[in-house]
N, C-alpha and C positions, 0 to 999 in steps of 0.2 A: 308333921305327919304327912305321909304320902300313900296313895293307892298305886300299887305296882302289879303288873301281870307276873305270873309265875316265871315267865321267860326272862324277866329282869332281876330275879332274886339270886342271891348267892346259893351255893350248894348247902351251906349251913342253915340258911333261912328256910329253904325248901325242906330240908331234913326235919327241922323243927315242926313244920306244918304236917308233914307225913306222919311223924310220931304222935303228934297231938290227935290227928284224925284217927289213926289206927288205935291208939290207947283208949280213946273214947268209944268209938263205934264197934270195935271188936267184941265188946261185952254183949252187944245185942245181935251180932251176926256170927254164927259158928263157921260160916264159909269164908270169912275175911282172913286174909293172910298179909303179913307185913310186906312180903315179897311182891304180892299183887298190887298193894297200895303204892308201894315205891315205884313200880313200873308205871302204873296209871298216872301218878302225879308227875313223874319226871319225863315220861315218854309220850304222854298224851296232853296233859294240861299245861306243861311247860315247854312244849316243842316249838310252838310258834304263836302268832297272834290271831289265828283264825279259830273259830269254834271247833271243838270245845277248848276252853282255856280257863285258867284259874286266876283270881285276883286276890291280893292281900293288902291289908292296911299295915303299914310299917312306920315305926317312930324310932329314930336313932338306932337303926338295925335291930329293933325288937319287934317281933311279930305281935300285932294286936288281934288280928282275926283274918279270916279268909273265906272264900266260897269258890265254887266252880260254875261256869256258864256252859250249858249244854243244849243240844237240840233234842235229845231224848234222854229219858232216865228210867221210866217205869215200863217194863216190857208188856204189861197187861193193858196199858193205856197209851198207845202210840199217837192217838189223836190229839193229845195235849202236849204242846211244845211252843216255844222253847222254855227252858228251865233254869232257875237259880237253884243250885244243889250244894250239899256239903257245907252249909253255913255254920261257922263256928267262930266265936269270940273267945280268946283265952281268958281263963278264970279271973285274973286280976284286973281285966279291963271291962268286965261285964257291968251292966247297969250304968254306963257312962255315955250312951248314945252312939257307940261305935257300930253296933248292929244296924242301926238305921242308916248310918253313913255308908256302910258296906253295901246294903241292899239298894240304896239310892244310886250308888255308883254303878252297880250291876244293871239296874234298870236303864240308866243312861247309855251304857254300852249297847244294850239290846236296841234301844231307840235309834242310836247311830247306825246300827245294822239294818234298820228298816222294819223292825217288829213293832206291833202296836199293843201287844199283850204278852205277859210272861206268867209262868206258873211256878208254884213252889208247893212241896208237900211236907208235912210234919206230923210226928206223933209226940213231939216233946215241947213245942212252943207255939201252940195255936193262938194264944192271947197276944203274943208279940206281933205276929203277922197281922192279926186283926187291928191292933193298935196303930200300925203304920200303913193302914189303908188297903190291905188285901181282903178280898171277898171270898167267903166259903163257896166251894163248888160242889163237892161231894166227898164222901168217905171212899178211900181206895185201898185195895189189897196190896200189901208190900210185895216186892219181887220175890222174897224168900217164903212167902205165904205164911209168915209168922203173925199176922194180924193186920189191922187196918191203920191207916193214917188219914190225915185230913188234907184234901187238895184245896189250894187257894189260887186265885189269879188276881192280877191287877192290870188295868189299862195303862199304857205308857203315854 
């Protein structure tokens, strides 16, 4: 098992991540298009090793999970940064500790960059983030104004 930056992945691996992200999240966002996700993941998160970028857990060329590291994510809350975003573990690898591994790696990346705190927001997995040490900050309005999610932070 390895954690790799998106810039180190093959096109096939990155396409697998893009399709998983789109197929899952497009159900919740009418504005999301595969073309936009493809552009964002290939031309922003995989462009280089500077923020923003993506990381993935890979085992024998199989993608286990991924997330993105960003300085901004919620347009209504610019005061909260940096962010761990788009966290996803592929279905067959869930409940095996990979989410915690991925988040811990992301936290270490931010720590190396000089940050002492990181944020994450969720409307799907608050119990997971609380279990791995994140603290509730407040409820926040989603970018598309479709409701609220929960904002969490953790000191690095």
